N, C-alpha and C positions, 0 to 999 in steps of 0.2 A: 474496413475502417481507413485503409491507407489510400493516399492519392498523391501524385506528384504534379498535379495540374496547377498552373499559376492562378487559376480561377476556382480553386477548391471551395466548395460550399459546405461540405460535411464538417461537423465540429471536430476539434482536436481532442482526442481521448488521452487523459493523463492520469497516472496512478502513483500513489506514494506508499511505500512499504518500508519495513524495518522493525527492529526489536522494540519492545516496550521501553519508552523513555528516550528514544532516539531523537525526538524533536520533530516528528512528522507534522503534528498539528501546527506548530509554529511556522514551519516552512510552507505548509499549505496556505496559511493565512497571509504570509508575505507574498506568495505568488498571486493569490486571489486579489489582494489589494493592488498589486502592480498592474494586473490585467484590468481591474476596474478603473484605475487611473488612466489607462490608455484607451478606455472606451469599449473594452471587450465585455460581452455578457458571459457570465460563468454559472454553470450548474454544478453544485458540489453534492456528492453523495457519500454516505458512509457504508462500507461494505456490510458491517454487522447489522445495521439498522435497515438498510434498503435492499439488500440482496439475500442475505443468509435465510435459508428455508427453516421454518420451525425454530426461530431464534429463542423464543421464550422457553419452549420445551427443552431445548438443548442446554440452555443456561440452568433451568431447574434441575435437570439430571445431574449436572456437575455439583450443584449445591447439596442435593439430597443423597446421591449415591456416593460421591467422592468427598463430601464434607468440605467443599471449597468455600472459602470465605469471600464475602463481597468486598468491594472497595479497592483502594490502592494502598492504603497504609501511609506511614510517614517514615523518614529516615530513622533507623534504629528500631522501628516497630512495623516491620513488613507484615502484610496479611499473608495467610497461608492459602494461596491459590492452588487448587488441584484440578486443572482442566487440561490445557494443551501440554503441560509439563508431565502428565501421566502418559507414558509411552508404551503400554502393554500392546502386544501384537494384535490382540483381538480388537483393541480400540482403534488401531490403525486401519483395520478392515472396515469398521463401522464409520470411521471418519471418511474413508475413501468413498463410500456410498453416499454419504451426505455431501461431500464435496462435488460429486457429479451433479447432484440436484442443484447445488448452488451455481455450478457452471452453467447449467441450462437456464436457470432463472436469471443469471447475469446477462444472458443474451437478450432476454425480454426487457430487463431494466435499461440496458444500454440503448436498445432500439427506441424505447419510449423517451429516454433523455435526448436522443438525437432529434426527436421531433419537437423538442421544447423551444428551438430557435436559438439556443445558446451557442456561442462561438467556441467555448471550451467546456469540457466536462471533466471535473476533477474527482477522483475517487480517493477517499481516505481509507487506505488498505484496499487490497484486491484479492483475486483468487490466489495469487502468488503467496500471500501471507498464510493461507491455509495449507498450500502445498509444502511450505517450509516446516510444517509439523510432521511430515512423513520422513521415514528413514531413507533419504535420497542416495545413500551409499549402496543401497541394494538395487539390483537390476529390475526387479518387479516394480519397485516404487518409481524408478525412472521411466519405465514403460507407461505406468499410470499417469505420470506427470505429462508425458507427451500427449496422451489421449485427452486428458482434461484440458490442456492448452488448446487443443484443436477444437474443443467445444466452445470455449469462451472467446469473446472478442479480444483481439490483441491491441493493447494500447499503442498509441503513436509514440508515447514517451512513458517509460516506467522508471520512476526514481526508486533507488534503494538508499535511504538515508542511513548511512553507516554511523556507528557510535561506539565509543569506548564503553564496554559493558559495566565497568565500575561506576562511571558517571551516569549511565542510563539508570542503573539500579538506585542511585541516590535520588534521581528525579522521580522515578516511579518504582518504589520498592514493593513490587508485586510477586516477583519470583526469585528463587535463589540465584546468587551470582553465577554459580557454575552452569546453571541452566541457561542464563542469558549469554554466557560465553559460547555454549554449544549452539544456541540459536543464531548467534552472529555468524559463526562459521557456516551454518547451513544456508543462511541468507546469501552469503558471499558465493557459495557454491551454486546456489540457485540463480544468482545474477549472471553467472557465466553461461548457464544452460539456456536461459530464456532471453538473455540480452538486455538486462536492466542497466540503467545508467547509475553508477555508484557515486554518491556524494560522500567523500571521505570525512572522517571525524574532524570537524573544524569548529572554531568559534561560531556562534549562531549567525553573526552578521556575514562572515565569509561563506558559510554554508548557503545562506540566502542568495549571495551573489552567484555562487556556482549553480544553484537551482535555476535562477533567472537566465544565466548564460546558456544552459542546456536547453531551456525552453525556447529561447530565441533561435538557437541553431536548428531545433526541430521545426519551428514555425517557418524559418527560411527554406528548409529542405522540402517542406510540403507546400510552399508557395503561398503562405498566409500572412497577412497583417504586418506589412512593413510599418504602417503607422503605429500599430500596437507596440512593435518592438522599439520604435523610437520613443514612444511615451513611457514605456516601462523602464527603459534604460536609465531614466532620471530618478527613479524611485529610490529613496533611502531605505535600506534594509536593516538599519540599526534598530535596536530595541529602545 
């Protein structure tokens, strides 16, 4: 996926990751709008909908076996989700097998998207969000992480939208606060391992500016779209 040619023709592959409620969807929308304003064609994909293998079956298992509730809930009335926050060792083994299937399917999805003619491919979540569910403090899990990464296409730019867990849980009260805190630490650890670009917890407008700046730096580094950068630079990221 990588090229440093000033005449690069391959699309730029961008992914957004982070804990639930971090503001990924908002930042994706802001970046997509900025690119559209600059004349760039964008293909947006959702990892769960477009990549995950046996998604409906996996979701059904969590509801029937673990009694996981659907939906997001509301402040003061969180739903009782029991899926990725259930961390038994045997589930980590099962997840690892499924994640390998997802990594292999991701190769096909990215290859197909590259033929779409879009200048930028944006993923709402990526394989990294699955790997964040594994106990990365263990050597075996880290070895698996390296293997899974080798199977999957590497994005040109991987954003980690960091967030204060307390604020994220207010926006999306799906999981207990303590779980969100642990997830945040895992994501930050994962970011160091795989080289993700961390957007720190900022007001939404400032976070959008940081997202755009990182994109422009990547676009320049890969020799793409000086015109797009100039056009996007004038976009207002305020809500």
